[in-house]
N, C-alpha and C positions, 0 to 999 in steps of 0.2 A: 488660568482664566481670570482676568482682572476686570472688576466692575467698570473702571474708568474707560476701558476700551470696548466693553460690551454694551453699555447702556445705549449708545446711539443706534446700534443694530436692533436692540429690543424695541426702541422707539419707532423705528422704520417698520419693523415687522408688525407691531401692534396697530399702527396707523394704517397699514395696508392689509391687515388680516380680514378675510372673509370667512365666515363659517360656512362649511359645505351645507347647502340647503337640505340635503337628505338627512343631515344629522341635527338640524336645529331643534326638532321636537324632543329628541334624545337629550340634548344639552339643556333644554328648558326643564325637562323632567328631573335631571340630575341636580341642576341649580335649585329647584324647588325642594328637593329632598335635603340638600345641604342647608338651605335656609330654614327649614323646619327644625333643624338642630342648632340654630344660631346660639341659643342660651348656653349650651354645652361648650361651644367653640369660644363664645365671648367670655366665659369663665376662665378659659385657658389664656385668652388675650389679656385678661386682668392680671394674671400672675406673670406673664412673660413679655408683654408689650408687642407680641406678634399679632398682626391683624387677624381677626376671626376668620375672614373670608380666605386668607392665605392658608390657615391651618385646615380649613374645610377641604380645599382643593388638594392639598397634600394628602389628606386622609383618603379622599376619593381615589387618588392615584395609587396610594400604597396598599389599600385594602378594601376598595369599593366601599369606603366609609363604614366599616364594620367596627363597632365600638368595643369589640372583644379582642382587638388586635393592637399591637404596638405601632405608633405612628411612624417610627423610623424605618420599618421594613414590612409591616403587615403580618408579622408572626404573632401567635397567641400571647396574651398578656400573662398567662399562668406559668410560663417557664422562661428560662434564659434564652435569648436569641442565639441562633446558630449561623445566621448570615449577617452581612454588614448592615448595621453595626452589631458585631458579635458580643455576647456576654452581657447584654442589658436585661434587666428584670430579674425575677418576675416582678410585676406591678399589680397593685390592688385595684386599680381603675385605669380607664383609658386616659383620664386627665393627668394622672401621675406619670404615666409613660409618655404622653405627649410633651409635658414639661421637660422630661429628660431628653427626648429626641430633639426638641428645638434647641436645648441648651448645648448638647454635644455638637450640633451642626452650626452653632454660632448665631443663630437667629435671635436669641434673646439679648444679644449685645448690640443689635441694630437699633438706632434711635430714630432714624430719618427714613420712614417707609414711603418711598415714592413708587409709582407704578412700575417703572423700569427695574427698580431694586427688587420688588416682589417677583418679577419674571426671572431675574438673575438668581434669586435664592430658590425659585422652583427648580431651575436647571441644576444648581449646585446640590440641592437635596437628592437629586437623582444621580448626579455625577457629570463630569465635564467631557465624557467620552465623545459626544456628538460634536461639541465645539472643537475638540481636538481634530476631528475629521472634517471640519468645515461645514457641518450640517446643522440646520436648526433642530433643536431637540424635539422629538415627538411627544415627550413627557410634557413639554410646554405647549406645543403647537398642534398636537394631534387633532384631526378633524377640521383643519382650516386650510386656506390657500397657501399658508406658509410652509406646511409640512411637506417633506420630501421622502422618497423611499430610503430605507435603511433603519435597522433596528438591532439593538443588543437583545438577542433572544435568550441569553443567559449571561451571568456575570463574566465579562471579558470576551464574549463570543458575539461578534457582529455579522449580520447578514445584510448585504447591501440591497437585496431585492425585496425585503419584507417591508410592508407599510403597516406601521403600528395601528391597530384598530382601536386602541384605548383613547378615551377623550383627553384632550390636553388641558393643562391648567388655564391657559390664556382664554379659550372660549368659554370655559365654565366661569371664570372670573367676570368676563363680559356679561354673561347672562345673569350672574348674581347681582351685578350692578343694576340690571334692568328691573329686578325684583325689589331690591333693597336700595332705595334712593339715598340712604345714609352713607352708602359707599361712594366716596368722592375721590377721584384719582388726583393726586398731586404729581405733576410730571417734571422730569428733568429738563433743564434748558441750557 
């Protein structure tokens, strides 16, 4: 999955995205919850260069924004991870674990954070399995008009009939930008 071929798709999807009306209140609540923790996420941004709001939505998807867990997979910080990425930790704080997760997934080396690149790295953080199947990732688009049925219900196990009920990164990013007007999207062209 190469960014150069994916970004136009992300741009079209973002521009056409509609949040399902029945989920708007839920997404607003989640965005407000993440925004309330902006100082913690901003401290990680200062160390890594990864936008705070991207860290926040990844944290939401990986562990329901539980600060006792590892950003890379949602497992407890107090012991080594046993699922991908395996063998990480233990960590003394969420922040230490988050820096580790962002580094091993290559996000700390990104210098030019455009909206489409944020969406790309959201998908990569979860894996390219949906892209390989020609589907928009529910990890990114869950709860929007872009989402289609099909979900990995376990590592490597795909069920084409399941609609992922979890909130996607894209609608939460959109709602965060409504709350925090300092979030300004730079777009690819």
